[in-house]
N, C-alpha and C positions, 0 to 999 in steps of 0.2 A: 151959596158959598162953598168953596172947595173943601172937601171932607178933611184932608190932612191938615189944612190951615185951621179948620175949626177945632180939630183935636188938639193942636198945639197952641191955640190962642191963649195968651196970658201966661205961657210957660217960658222959662229960660231954656232955650234949646242948645246952649253951649254945653258940650259934654266934657267935663273935666273930672279928674280924680279917679277914673275907671279905665281899665285896660280892656279892649275889645279884641276878641280873637275869632277869626272865621276859618273853618277847615274846608278844604276841597280834597276829599278822600279818594285815593286811587289805589290800584292793585299793588303797585310797587313803591309809591311815594305819596306823601301828603304835602299839599301846598297850604301854607299858613299866611294869613294876612293879619297883622297886629297893629293896633293904633289906639290913640286916646281921644280921637275926634278933634284934636287941635293941630297936631303935626301930621305930616304925610305918613301914611301907613308903611310899615316895613314888611318885607316878605322873606320867607325862608322855606326851605324844602327839607323834610325829614323822611326817613325810611318809614314805610307803612307799619303801623303798630308800635313804633318806638316812642312810648309815652315819656321816657326819661328825656329824650331830645325835645319833646314838646314842652315840658316844664322848664327845661334850660332856655328854650327860645322865649318863653313867657318872662322868665327872670331878666333876660337881656333886654327885652322890650320895655320892661318897667324902668330899667336904668336909662335907656335911651329917651323915654318919655318923661324922665324926672319924676317918676311916681314912687311912692313909698313901697317897701317890700311887702307890706301887708295891704296894699291897695286892692280893692275888689276887682275881680276878673269876671267878665261875662263872655261867653263863647256860643257858637252855634255851628251846626253842620247839617247837611241834608240827609234825610232818611234814605237808607239804601241797604246794600248787602251787609255792611258791617253791623247793622242792628243797633243795640243800645249799650254794648259793653263800654264803649268810649264815654258815653254819657254818664254811666255809673262811676267810671274811673275819675272823670273830671269832678263830679259832685263829691266824691270822697276827698278830693283835695280842695274843697271849699271854692270851687269854680261854678258859678251859676251858668248852666248850659241849656240851650234850646235845641231841639231836633225839629227841623222844619221840613215841610213837604216840598219835593222838587217841582211838583206841578204848579205851585203857587209863585214860582219865580217870575219876576217882571221880565217881559220879552219885548224887544223892539220889533214892531211889525214890518219894518223894512225888509226887503228880500235879502240884501247883503248885510250880514251881521257878524261882527268879529266874535269869536268864541274860543277862549283858551282857559286852562285851569287857573292861570293868574287872574284873568278878568273875572272868572266866576267867583273866586275867593274874595276879590275886591268888592264885587257886587253884594256878596253875602255880608261882608263887613259893614258896608253902607246901610244895608237893610237892618242889620242888628242894631246899629246906632239909632236908626229911626224908630225901631220897635221899642228900644229902651227909653226913647224920648217921649213916648206916648202914642205913636202911630201904630196901634195894635193890629190893624188890618193889612199891614204891609206883607206879612207872610202867614201861612197857616202853620200853627205850632202843633206838633204831634203830642198825644198823650202817652206817657211812658208806662208800660206795664211793669209790675214787679218781676223778679226772676222766676218766681213760682208761677205767676200768671202767664209769662212767656213760655215756660216749659209745658204748661197745660195745653198749649196750642199745637204741640208736636204731633200728637196722635192723629188728629183729623187731617192735618196737612200731609202727613206721610200717607194716609189712606187715599187722599186725592191723587197724590203722585203715583201710588201703586195702581190705582184704577186707570190712570192714563197709560201706564206701562202695559197693563193687561190689554187695553184696547189696541195699543200699538203692535203688540205681538200678534194679536188676533188678526188685525188688518194685514200684517205682513204675510201671515200664512195664507190668507185669502188671495192675496196678490200672486203668490207662488202657485196656487192652485189654478187661478185664472189663466196663467201662462200656458197651462196644459188643458184648457177648456173644461175645467172641473169646478163645481161649486157645491158648497155644503151649507146647510141651514144654520148650523151653530158650531163654533170652534170651542173645544173644551168640553169636559164631561165624559160620561161613559159612552154616549152615542158616537162622539168624535173619536174616542180611543178605538172603538170597535171598527169604525169606518176606515181609519188610518191603518189599522192592522191588516185589513183586507186589500187596501189599495196602494200601500207603500211600495210594493214590488213593481208597480207600473212606472215609477219614476227612475230617472238616472241617478247614479250614486251621489253626485254633487247636490242636486236639488233635494233628494231624500234626506241627506245628512243635515242640510240647512233647516228643513222643516222640523227634523227631530230636535235640533238645538232650540228652535223657536218654541217648540212644545215644552221643552224643559224650562225655558224662561217663563212661559205662560203658567206652567204648573207652580213654579216657585212664587210668582206674583200672586196667584190666586190663593195659595196657602197662607201667605203673609197677610193678605186682605182678610181672610177668615179669622186669623189670630187676632188682629186688631179690632175687628167688629165684635168678636166674642168678648174682648177686654172691655169695650164700651158697654156692651149689654150687662156684663157682670157688675160694673161700677154703678150703672143706673139702677139695677135691681137691688143692689145692696144699700141703697140710700146714701152712698158716698158722694153722690152728686145730686143733692135735692133740687136745685134749680133746673137741672136738665130733666130730671124725672117729672117735675111739675109741668114743664113745657111739653114733654113728650106725651102727656095725657090728653092734650088737645087733639081733636080729630083732624087728620090730614098732616100732622107733623110727626115724622119718624124720629126715632131715637138718635140716628145719625145727624139729622138736620137740627134737632134740638141741641145736640152736643156742639155743633159748629156755631149756632147762633149765640149760645151762652159763652163759649170760649172766645169768640171773635167780637161779640157785641155787648151783650147784656151782663156778662160776668164781671167786667171791670171798667168798662167805659161808662161815662155819665152823659146822659142826653137831657137837654132842657125841654125839648118838644119834639114833635114828629118830624119837623123839618131837619133837625139835627140828625135823626136816624136816617132820613132819606139822603142827606148830604154825605153821611159816612158810607152809605152803600152806593153812592153815585147815581141816585135816582131823582135828585132834586132838579127840576127843570130850570134852565137859565135863559132869559130873553136874549135873542140873537137876531138883529135886524141889519144885516150888512147892506141890503139894497132897498130898504124901506118895507120889505115884506116881513111880517111878524112870524117868528118861528121859535121853537123851543129846542134847546139842546140839553142832553143829559151830561152832567159832570161825570168825570171818571175818577176813580180812586183805587188804591190797592185792594180794598175790600170788595170792590166790584168784581175783581177776578178771583177773590177768595171765597165769596159767599153767594154767587148766583144760583148754585144748586140748593141753597138753603132758603132764600127768600122767594124763589119762584115756584117751588113744588108744593105750596100750601094746598093746592087743589088735588095733589096726588094722594094715593093711598099710603098710609103709614107703613105698609108692609112691602111696598115696592123696593127694588134694589136701587 
């Protein structure tokens, strides 16, 4: 039997008395689709971030749908750059909101597929109504962290970004040296400073000035990395982060990896079993048999890009960089 039909069996699927709102968030404007499940949905466009215009549109939609002013409102939008501030704003105004994963959107497998912001918001609205009617697997709903939990993730995410910047500056310096048939074992540190002081005069002014600027950026990134790593170490040693300190005691898990695992996974998320953990990290295999050949594909998620350096280095020394 079809799963959605089974889930809705014996239920009244006529959706009345509730206003549903779907957001398609853009850089400059937001597309809203509003409906009660009985009448055709209405659509409007508001400036990005204009919550007053959003609430005005909701009030007008209630009048259009002949709903009471105090009728419940349920909304949803896809997780993305805007984060969770809109979710908290809607919840403060007694609007039940869902933040859903964009990767769980139903997609037509045909090659030619229409895609516009209006169609996306309409699809979101339809899925929200189905979800509210009991079809819980229609979208993957995100778990919302508190503002404090969200703020606690800033340190290690900034560290990841700074390390990428450090690598980029180091690689750029190596490329400039290769242009002149020169190679060095390590960029940065005392040995590099000494080597550059002896060989800088061999370069023309333009290249020399560019390498000097790259060195300045590299030094700044390295300094900020040391500052943040020292901050992490102080908090772990002062027992301000007991969960991180406990995890860091395990052999093969560094303090930095323990910090990321707790902040991204075990500190505020709830997992029912190991499959939930694997699914959150994008490690749960999924059967895929397009041509009759059995294969397994790994799911992808936001955390797969956030935490690969945390869940893969368990075999590394805890003292490695």
